[in-house]
SEVEXKOL-449924 format. One record per residue (C-alpha): residue in one letter; x, y, z. Coordinates in steps of 0.25 Angstrom, whole numbers, padded with zeros to 4 digits, always signed. Layout:
<recs>
aXYZ...
</recs>
This chain:
<recs>
x-0041+0126-0042x-0055+0123-0036x-0056+0114-0024x-0064+0104-0032x-0054+0103-0043x-0043+0102-0033x-0050+0091-0026x-0052+0084-0040x-0038+0085-0043x-0034+0079-0030x-0043+0067-0032x-0038+0065-0046x-0023+0065-0042x-0026+0057-0029x-0032+0046-0037x-0021+0046-0047x-0011+0045-0036x-0018+0034-0029x-0019+0027-0042x-0004+0027-0043x-0001+0024-0029x-0010+0012-0026x-0002+0002-0036x+0010+0007-0029x+0004+0004-0016x+0001-0010-0020x+0015-0012-0025x+0021-0007-0012x+0012-0016-0004x+0016-0028-0013x+0031-0025-0011x+0029-0024+0004x+0021-0037+0003x+0033-0044-0003x+0041-0041+0009x+0030-0046+0018x+0029-0059+0010x+0044-0061+0011x+0044-0059+0026x+0031-0068+0028x+0036-0079+0019x+0050-0080+0025x+0044-0079+0039x+0037-0092+0036x+0050-0098+0032x+0058-0095+0045x+0061-0084+0054x+0076-0084+0049x+0071-0083+0034x+0062-0071+0039x+0074-0064+0046x+0083-0066+0034x+0072-0059+0025x+0070-0048+0035x+0085-0045+0036x+0088-0046+0021x+0076-0037+0018x+0081-0027+0027x+0094-0026+0019x+0088-0026+0004x+0075-0018+0006x+0082-0005+0010x+0091-0006-0002x+0080-0009-0012x+0071+0002-0007x+0083+0012-0009x+0084+0006-0023x+0069+0007-0026x+0069+0022-0020x+0080+0026-0030x+0072+0020-0042x+0060+0027-0037x+0066+0039-0044x+0061+0034-0057x+0046+0036-0054x+0046+0051-0054x+0056+0051-0066x+0046+0043-0074x+0034+0050-0069x+0039+0064-0073x+0043+0058-0087x+0028+0053-0088x+0022+0066-0084x+0031+0074-0094x+0028+0063-0104x+0043+0061-0106x+0040+0046-0109x+0053+0044-0117x+0061+0048-0104x+0054+0037-0095x+0061+0025-0101x+0075+0030-0100x+0072+0034-0086x+0067+0020-0083x+0080+0013-0089x+0089+0021-0081x+0081+0018-0068x+0082+0003-0072x+0098+0005-0073x+0098+0011-0059x+0088+0000-0054x+0098-0011-0059x+0110-0005-0052x+0102-0003-0039x+0096-0017-0040x+0110-0023-0042x+0116-0014-0031x+0105-0018-0021x+0107-0033-0024x+0122-0032-0022x+0121-0023-0010x+0111-0032-0003x+0120-0044-0004x+0133-0036-0001x+0127-0030+0012x+0119-0041+0017x+0129-0049+0024x+0137-0038+0031x+0123-0031+0035x+0118-0044+0041x+0131-0045+0049x+0130-0031+0054x+0116-0033+0058x+0120-0046+0065x+0110-0054+0057x+0110-0069+0062x+0118-0077+0052x+0107-0087+0048x+0098-0075+0045x+0109-0068+0038x+0112-0080+0029x+0097-0081+0025x+0096-0066+0023x+0108-0066+0013x+0101-0077+0005x+0088-0069+0005x+0096-0057+0000x+0102-0065-0011x+0089-0067-0017x+0083-0053-0015x+0096-0047-0021x+0093-0054-0034x+0080-0046-0035x+0085-0032-0032x+0089-0028-0046x+0075-0033-0050x+0067-0025-0040x+0076-0012-0043x+0072-0014-0058x+0057-0017-0054x+0056-0004-0046x+0062+0004-0057x+0051-0001-0066x+0040+0001-0055x+0044+0016-0053x+0044+0018-0068x+0030+0012-0069x+0026+0021-0057x+0032+0033-0064x+0023+0030-0076x+0011+0030-0067x+0009+0015-0068x+0010+0011-0054x+0001-0002-0055x+0014-0009-0060x+0020-0008-0047x+0008-0015-0040x+0007-0026-0051x+0022-0030-0050x+0023-0028-0035x+0012-0038-0034x+0018-0047-0044x+0031-0047-0036x+0023-0050-0023x+0017-0062-0029x+0030-0067-0035x+0037-0065-0021x+0026-0073-0014x+0027-0085-0023x+0042-0084-0024x+0043-0083-0008x+0034-0096-0007x+0043-0104-0016x+0057-0099-0012x+0055-0096+0003x+0047-0109+0006x+0051-0117-0006x+0041-0127-0012x+0033-0128+0001x+0030-0113-0001x+0025-0114-0015x+0016-0126-0012x+0010-0118-0001x+0007-0107-0011x+0003-0115-0023x-0001-0129-0018x+0006-0142-0019x+0004-0144-0035x+0018-0137-0038x+0029-0143-0046x+0038-0151-0038x+0050-0142-0041x+0042-0130-0034x+0039-0139-0022x+0053-0142-0021x+0058-0128-0020x+0067-0126-0007x+0063-0116+0003x+0073-0104+0003x+0068-0096+0014x+0074-0082+0015x+0082-0084+0002x+0070-0088-0005x+0063-0075-0001x+0075-0067-0007x+0074-0075-0020x+0059-0073-0020x+0060-0058-0018x+0070-0057-0030x+0060-0065-0039x+0049-0056-0036x+0058-0044-0039x+0062-0049-0052x+0048-0053-0056x+0043-0039-0053x+0054-0032-0061x+0052-0041-0073x+0037-0040-0073x+0038-0025-0072x+0049-0024-0083x+0039-0032-0092x+0027-0023-0088x+0034-0010-0090x+0039-0014-0104x+0026-0019-0109x+0014-0012-0102x+0008-0001-0110x+0008+0009-0098x+0023+0011-0100x+0022+0013-0115x+0025+0028-0114x+0038+0025-0107x+0044+0016-0118x+0050+0027-0126x+0065+0027-0129x+0075+0016-0129x+0072+0003-0122x+0086+0003-0115x+0095+0014-0110x+0109+0013-0103x+0111+0021-0090x+0109+0036-0091x+0116+0044-0080x+0106+0056-0081x+0094+0047-0080x+0100+0038-0069x+0104+0051-0061x+0089+0056-0062x+0084+0043-0056x+0094+0043-0045x+0092+0058-0042x+0077+0055-0040x+0078+0041-0034x+0090+0040-0026x+0085+0049-0015x+0072+0041-0014x+0080+0028-0012x+0088+0035-0001x+0076+0040+0005x+0069+0026+0005x+0082+0019+0010x+0082+0030+0022x+0068+0027+0025x+0069+0012+0025x+0082+0012+0033x+0075+0022+0043x+0065+0011+0047x+0077+0001+0048x+0084+0010+0057x+0072+0012+0066x+0070-0003+0067x+0084-0005+0072x+0082+0006+0082x+0070-0001+0087x+0078-0015+0088x+0081-0012+0103x+0067-0010+0107x+0063-0024+0106x+0055-0034+0097x+0041-0028+0100x+0045-0014+0096x+0052-0019+0083x+0041-0027+0079x+0030-0017+0082x+0038-0006+0074x+0040-0016+0063x+0025-0019+0062x+0020-0005+0063x+0031+0000+0053x+0027-0011+0043x+0012-0009+0044x+0014+0006+0042x+0024+0004+0031x+0013-0004+0023x+0003+0008+0025x+0014+0017+0020x+0014+0011+0007x+0001+0020+0004x+0008+0033+0005x+0021+0028-0001x+0013+0023-0014x+0006+0037-0015x+0020+0044-0014x+0025+0035-0025x+0013+0038-0034x+0015+0053-0031x+0029+0052-0037x+0022+0048-0050x+0011+0058-0050x+0020+0070-0046x+0031+0065-0056x+0021+0064-0067x+0015+0078-0064x+0029+0084-0064x+0032+0078-0077x+0020+0084-0083x+0025+0098-0078x+0013+0099-0069x+0020+0104-0057x+0008+0110-0050x+0001+0097-0052x+0013+0089-0047x+0012+0097-0034x-0003+0094-0033x+0000+0079-0035x+0011+0079-0025x+0003+0085-0014x-0010+0078-0017x-0002+0065-0016x+0003+0069-0002x-0011+0071+0002x-0015+0057-0003x-0003+0052+0005x-0009+0059+0018x-0022+0053+0015x-0015+0039+0014x-0009+0042+0027x-0022+0044+0034x-0027+0031+0028x-0015+0024+0034x-0017+0030+0047x-0031+0024+0047x-0026+0011+0043x-0016+0011+0055x-0026+0015+0065x-0037+0005+0061x-0028-0006+0056x-0015-0005+0063x-0018-0014+0075x-0023-0025+0065x-0011-0023+0056x-0001-0025+0067x-0008-0038+0072x-0005-0044+0058x+0010-0042+0061x+0011-0047+0075x+0003-0053+0086x+0011-0048+0097x+0003-0038+0105x+0015-0029+0109x+0019-0028+0095x+0005-0025+0090x+0003-0014+0101x+0016-0007+0098x+0014-0008+0083x+0000-0002+0084x+0006+0010+0092x+0017+0012+0082x+0006+0012+0071x-0001+0023+0078x+0012+0031+0077x+0013+0028+0063x-0001+0035+0060x+0006+0048+0064x+0017+0046+0053x+0008+0042+0041x+0005+0056+0037x+0020+0060+0037x+0024+0047+0030x+0013+0049+0019x+0018+0063+0017x+0032+0060+0016x+0031+0048+0006x+0021+0056-0003x+0029+0068-0003x+0041+0060-0006x+0033+0054-0018x+0030+0068-0023x+0044+0073-0022x+0049+0060-0030x+0039+0065-0041x+0046+0078-0041x+0060+0070-0041x+0063+0077-0028x+0069+0066-0021x+0082+0070-0014x+0074+0078-0004x+0066+0065+0000x+0079+0058+0003x+0084+0070+0012x+0071+0071+0019x+0070+0056+0021x+0084+0055+0027x+0082+0068+0036x+0068+0064+0041x+0069+0049+0042x+0083+0048+0048x+0085+0061+0054x+0071+0063+0060x+0065+0049+0060x+0077+0041+0065x+0083+0052+0074x+0070+0056+0081x+0065+0042+0081x+0078+0037+0088x+0078+0049+0098x+0063+0046+0102x+0064+0031+0102x+0077+0031+0110x+0075+0043+0118x+0086+0052+0125x+0092+0048+0138x+0088+0057+0149x+0078+0065+0140x+0067+0055+0136x+0064+0040+0134x+0063+0035+0120x+0050+0031+0114x+0055+0019+0108x+0049+0014+0095x+0039+0026+0096x+0050+0036+0095x+0055+0030+0082x+0041+0030+0076x+0040+0045+0080x+0053+0047+0073x+0047+0041+0061x+0035+0051+0061x+0044+0063+0063x+0053+0058+0052x+0042+0056+0042x+0035+0069+0046x+0048+0077+0043x+0050+0070+0030x+0035+0073+0026x+0037+0088+0030x+0051+0090+0023x+0046+0082+0010x+0033+0090+0010x+0040+0103+0010x+0049+0098-0001x+0037+0094-0010x+0030+0108-0008x+0043+0115-0012x+0046+0105-0024x+0032+0105-0029x+0031+0120-0028x+0045+0123-0035x+0041+0114-0046x+0028+0121-0048x+0034+0135-0048x+0045+0131-0057x+0035+0126-0067x+0027+0139-0066x+0039+0147-0070x+0042+0162-0066
</recs>
């Protein structure tokens, strides 16, 4: 292949990948904004309401992320069916995923309520905060089945290559969440502040529910997103090719087994990653409020920037899956590694943003000079792991396209928990009589090491899997 033709193909593929990734990025940022809105609005209600929402979120978010990761297995399944033009197989696969989503959503809702009280007791959460947090979780639990069903339809839409739906309905959910929060957290006064005094008396008389209202508002936004997405996927013409076969099907063990085989390792990997940061935060608890605050600020800002390579990885799952479905194994390999190159370019852009805008961004979080100084130092360390982070998330996205997800789970557990936590704790605390611990810097160095090991191991796996599929297709 000539250099000119290769460059043209890279440009075309990169354009298609970015076209898929940008709506996903918008959707991810909108979902992050929903959490930010909850924190900001409950914070204006009272410190106790804010504490209740923060504590409650730490319980339900990891469970929901595990559930979402498991359902993410639907994307490569649908993408490969689309690539192979097996449109009649898409609808049954989606139906089975909806059955799984319904079960997982109900299990999460029941699990959150069953675990909340004993976990709060174990964590020594003050009684007044725990009481409010339980009321908040009562509201959130009502929406968990809906968010499971919504994410299923979202991943179906992504697999079809129609990622704009993710953005549209995430923005809808954000808008509903803002309005519902105003009305339920702050009551009639909140709605008056939002819409003006010309509201019906019944709305002006709404009571302020604080944290409990925030939970109900979250559930309302979840159900709104699901119902809107359900109607859209049933009526929009872009899904017409997938409307073959029966409009309803009972659970089929073989199809459910395929979804769980692909998705369950992803769910475990995401849960392990989320719990990793929770554990690090607990390790840092003894270093004082300045260290904890700076760590939280730096991690939150870098996590927002991480949405760019994450979105590229999710779009890469679709592109690789569709190429494999068409039987174009050589092209799938090209798509995978071109996507990894795009993620590295994104990491370079992120580093520039951190270096140029990091101090300004930190100042938006806090006015404390000590916290600002330490947070900026941690962000400088974060520039070192952007490339390994972008590598591991994009390679994981490509491997999901190959439906090779078990290795992602294994590598995540070994790299994050074995290397990241183990080395981070060693460097952070030090060894008596050998060397003094580095504190928070040691934990961040451990993160760099864990991400780098994950990138190296997953990269080796992608080279092997893509080469194996290409050779097996070529025949003897």
